[in-house]
C-alpha positions in Angstrom: 166.0 52.7 -181.8 162.2 52.8 -181.2 160.8 50.3 -178.7 158.3 47.6 -179.6 155.6 49.6 -177.8 156.3 52.7 -179.8 156.3 50.7 -183.1 153.0 49.1 -182.2 151.4 52.4 -181.4 152.9 54.0 -184.6 151.8 51.3 -187.0 148.3 50.9 -185.4 147.9 54.7 -185.6 149.2 54.9 -189.2 147.3 51.9 -190.6 144.1 52.2 -188.7 143.5 55.4 -186.7 144.8 58.0 -189.2 142.8 56.7 -192.2 139.6 56.5 -190.2 140.3 60.0 -188.9 140.8 61.4 -192.4 137.6 59.8 -193.6 135.8 61.3 -190.5 137.0 64.8 -191.3 135.8 64.5 -194.9 132.4 63.0 -193.8 131.8 65.7 -191.3 132.7 68.5 -193.7 130.2 67.1 -196.2 127.6 66.9 -193.4 128.2 70.5 -192.4 128.0 71.7 -196.1 124.7 69.9 -196.6 123.1 71.2 -193.4 124.2 74.8 -194.1 122.9 74.5 -197.6 119.5 73.3 -196.4 119.3 75.9 -193.7 119.0 75.5 -190.0 115.4 76.0 -189.2 114.3 73.8 -186.3 115.4 72.0 -183.2 116.6 68.8 -184.9 118.6 70.7 -187.5 120.3 72.8 -184.8 121.3 69.6 -182.9 122.6 67.8 -186.0 124.7 70.8 -187.1 126.1 71.2 -183.5 126.8 67.4 -183.4 128.6 67.7 -186.8 130.8 70.6 -185.6 131.9 68.8 -182.4 132.4 65.6 -184.3 134.6 67.4 -186.8 136.7 69.0 -184.1 137.1 65.7 -182.4 138.3 63.6 -185.4 140.4 66.5 -186.6 142.3 66.7 -183.3 142.8 62.9 -183.3 144.0 63.0 -186.9 146.5 65.7 -186.0 148.0 63.6 -183.2 148.6 60.6 -185.4 149.9 62.7 -188.3 152.3 64.4 -185.9 153.5 61.0 -184.6 154.1 59.8 -188.1 156.2 62.9 -188.9 158.2 62.5 -185.7 158.9 58.9 -186.8 160.6 60.2 -190.0 162.8 62.5 -187.9 160.9 65.7 -188.8 162.0 68.3 -186.2 159.3 69.7 -184.0 159.5 72.5 -181.5 157.1 70.6 -179.3 158.1 67.4 -177.5 156.0 64.5 -179.1 154.5 63.2 -175.9 153.7 66.7 -174.7 152.0 67.5 -178.0 149.9 64.3 -177.9 149.0 64.9 -174.2 147.7 68.4 -174.9 145.8 67.7 -178.1 144.3 64.4 -176.9 142.4 66.3 -174.2 141.0 68.7 -176.9 139.9 65.7 -178.8 138.2 64.2 -175.8 136.5 67.5 -174.8 134.9 67.8 -178.2 133.9 64.1 -178.2 132.2 64.7 -174.8 130.3 67.7 -176.3 129.1 65.3 -179.0 127.8 62.9 -176.5 126.0 65.6 -174.6 124.3 66.9 -177.8 123.5 63.3 -178.8 121.8 62.7 -175.4 119.8 65.9 -175.8 118.6 65.1 -179.3 117.6 61.6 -178.3 115.7 62.9 -175.3 114.0 65.6 -177.4 112.8 63.1 -180.0 111.8 60.7 -177.3 109.6 63.2 -175.5 108.1 64.5 -178.7 107.2 61.0 -179.8 106.0 59.7 -176.4 104.2 62.8 -175.2 103.6 65.2 -178.1 100.8 67.2 -176.6 103.0 68.2 -173.7 106.3 68.9 -175.6 105.2 69.9 -179.1 105.8 73.6 -178.3 108.7 73.2 -175.9 111.6 72.5 -178.2 111.6 75.6 -180.4 114.5 76.8 -182.6 115.5 79.4 -180.2 115.4 77.1 -177.2 117.4 74.5 -179.1 120.1 77.1 -179.8 120.2 78.0 -176.1 120.3 74.4 -174.9 123.0 73.3 -177.3 125.1 76.4 -176.5 124.7 75.7 -172.8 126.0 72.1 -173.4 129.0 73.4 -175.2 129.8 76.0 -172.5 129.2 73.4 -169.7 131.6 70.9 -171.2 134.3 73.4 -171.9 133.9 74.8 -168.3 134.2 71.2 -167.0 137.6 71.0 -168.6 138.9 74.3 -167.2 140.6 72.5 -164.2 142.6 70.5 -166.7 143.7 73.5 -168.7 144.8 75.5 -165.7 146.8 72.6 -164.2 148.8 71.6 -167.3 150.3 73.1 -170.4 153.4 73.7 -172.4 156.6 75.5 -171.2 159.8 76.2 -173.0 162.8 74.2 -171.7 166.3 73.4 -172.9 166.5 70.0 -174.7 170.0 68.5 -174.6 169.1 65.8 -177.2 168.5 68.4 -179.9 170.6 71.2 -178.3 167.6 73.6 -178.7 164.8 75.1 -176.6 161.6 73.1 -177.0 158.1 73.1 -175.5 157.6 70.4 -172.8 154.6 69.4 -170.7 154.3 70.9 -167.3 151.7 70.0 -164.6 150.8 71.7 -161.4 151.4 70.2 -158.0 147.7 69.5 -157.5 147.4 67.7 -160.9 146.7 64.3 -159.2 143.5 65.8 -157.8 142.5 67.1 -161.2 143.2 63.7 -162.7 140.9 62.2 -160.1 138.2 64.7 -161.0 138.5 64.1 -164.7 138.5 60.3 -164.2 135.4 60.1 -162.0 133.3 63.1 -163.0 133.9 63.4 -166.8 135.1 60.0 -167.9 132.8 58.0 -165.7 129.9 59.9 -164.2 129.0 62.2 -167.1 129.7 59.5 -169.8 127.5 57.0 -168.0 124.8 59.6 -167.6 124.8 60.3 -171.3 124.7 56.6 -172.0 121.7 56.1 -169.7 119.8 59.0 -171.3 120.5 57.7 -174.8 119.6 54.1 -173.9 116.3 55.0 -172.2 115.3 57.4 -175.0 116.2 54.9 -177.7 114.1 52.2 -176.0 111.1 54.5 -175.8 111.5 55.6 -179.4 111.8 52.0 -180.6 108.8 51.0 -178.5 106.8 53.9 -179.9 107.7 52.9 -183.5 106.6 49.4 -182.9 103.3 50.4 -181.4 102.7 52.9 -184.2 103.4 50.2 -186.8 101.0 47.8 -185.0 98.3 50.5 -184.9 98.7 51.4 -188.6 98.5 47.7 -189.4 95.2 47.4 -187.6 93.9 50.5 -189.3 94.6 49.1 -192.7 92.2 46.2 -192.1 89.4 48.2 -190.5 86.7 49.2 -193.0 86.3 53.0 -193.4 83.8 54.7 -191.1 84.0 52.1 -188.3 86.5 53.9 -186.1 84.9 55.9 -183.4 86.0 59.4 -182.4 87.3 58.0 -179.1 89.4 55.4 -180.8 90.8 58.1 -183.1 91.8 60.2 -180.1 93.3 57.2 -178.4 95.3 56.4 -181.5 96.7 59.9 -181.4 98.3 59.3 -178.0 99.5 55.8 -178.8 101.4 56.9 -182.0 103.0 59.9 -180.2 103.2 62.6 -182.8 101.6 65.9 -183.7 100.7 67.3 -187.1 103.2 70.1 -187.6 106.1 68.1 -186.1 109.4 68.4 -188.0 109.2 66.5 -191.2 112.9 66.2 -191.7 116.0 67.1 -189.6 116.6 70.1 -191.8 113.1 71.2 -192.8 111.0 73.7 -191.0 107.7 73.2 -189.1 104.8 72.7 -191.5 101.1 72.1 -191.3 98.6 73.3 -188.8 99.7 73.4 -185.2 97.6 71.7 -182.5 95.9 69.1 -184.6 97.2 65.6 -183.7 97.3 62.6 -185.9 99.1 59.3 -186.2 102.8 59.4 -187.0 103.5 60.3 -190.6 106.0 58.6 -192.8 108.3 61.6 -192.7 108.2 61.8 -188.9 108.9 58.1 -188.8 112.1 58.7 -190.8 113.2 61.5 -188.4 112.7 59.2 -185.4 114.4 56.3 -187.2 117.4 58.6 -188.0 117.8 59.7 -184.4 117.3 56.1 -183.2 120.1 54.8 -185.6 122.4 57.6 -184.3 121.6 56.7 -180.7 122.3 52.9 -181.3 125.6 53.7 -182.9 126.5 56.0 -180.1 125.6 53.3 -177.5 127.7 50.7 -179.2 130.8 52.8 -179.7 130.7 54.5 -176.3 130.3 51.1 -174.6 133.9 50.3 -175.7 135.1 53.6 -174.3 133.4 53.0 -170.9 134.9 49.5 -170.7 138.4 50.8 -171.3 137.9 53.5 -168.7 136.7 51.0 -166.1 139.6 48.6 -166.9 142.1 51.3 -166.3 140.6 51.9 -162.9 140.2 48.2 -161.9 143.4 46.6 -163.3 146.6 47.7 -161.6 149.3 48.7 -164.1 146.9 49.7 -166.9 148.8 52.9 -167.7 151.3 54.1 -170.3 154.1 53.7 -167.7 152.7 50.4 -166.1 153.2 46.7 -166.7 150.5 46.6 -169.4 151.8 49.4 -171.6 151.3 47.4 -174.9 147.7 46.7 -174.0 147.1 50.3 -173.1 148.5 51.4 -176.4 146.2 49.0 -178.3 143.2 50.0 -176.2 143.9 53.7 -176.7 144.0 53.2 -180.5 140.9 51.0 -180.4 139.0 53.6 -178.3 139.9 56.4 -180.7 138.9 54.3 -183.7 135.5 53.6 -182.1 135.1 57.3 -181.2 136.0 58.3 -184.8 133.6 55.7 -186.3 130.8 57.1 -184.0 131.7 60.7 -185.1 132.1 59.8 -188.8 129.5 57.2 -189.7 126.6 59.7 -189.2 126.8 60.5 -192.9 125.7 56.9 -193.7 122.7 57.3 -191.5 121.7 60.7 -192.9 122.1 59.5 -196.5 120.0 56.3 -196.1 117.3 57.7 -193.8 117.0 61.4 -194.6 115.5 62.0 -198.1 116.2 65.7 -197.9 119.8 65.2 -197.0 120.3 62.6 -199.8 118.7 64.8 -202.4 120.6 67.9 -201.3 123.9 66.1 -201.4 123.2 64.7 -204.9 122.3 68.2 -206.1 125.5 69.7 -204.6 127.6 67.0 -206.2 125.9 67.4 -209.6 126.4 71.2 -209.5 130.0 70.9 -208.4 130.8 68.4 -211.2 129.0 70.3 -213.9 130.4 73.7 -213.0 133.4 74.9 -215.1 
């Protein structure tokens, strides 16, 4: 008979985590289809597509775990021990989520620099450099998890409960040192660094938006021809954009390069899109960091400790927050990105009208 802890984890996973994960998979598949249909042409579109891919892999891995647990509850035979399967796949889920946070930190920093200091950074973040940087973030994160993959895995062993050979978890003798590395470097240091980058970049972008809005409000009440050339040049720096900046996350660079002007409406929408993504990332990741710090501070906060029920609930809650962070992007894109919204409507119309 299943214990209370197992039932709590099962029903929370089935009623909450699994539906959210399935919605996340669908949302990210839609995002990827729209971005590929539009074409990847600039730095922002590269980042958003890379973010969608890592988000999709993360929510898909989590959904597989909870689907597997549900099948095991109905006595479906599996060649892999349930706990061993969840242990292995959960690290894959976490790895891709960390990739998403790295990409989010980069896109927030890129938009922040282009808004705050456009004359210095307008030519820095090209399409090719964006591909290189995003690829480097993927490679760096995967490499950071190599110690985990070489210190744990699955091995065949005789299972007397089923009278068959099944795959069980094995860990190396030095696994405690690897756990310490994962806990402090990946889950604490790198996660906190990404949060700080996103937080500072978001603050600068919001501040720039407010200052640009105030400037444009003053310009609306000034009679034509009364603004001096110096004031116009000063306004250029205060609004923080350059003509020829990316007009949408998935549109190419347009206009004449090198001529600066105040922030256009399209550029404003790009910055607002990235700002909304950054705020959502900050809120969801704060829950994750709180849980990580609790497991370090409170004794017994482990699956085998005195607070096992609490750990199960916190684990499900953390996954739900991560999945929301990886899935709700489609709402931001649809409401703030005109190009994304129009492309999605066109694709839906074509699909429904096709025989």
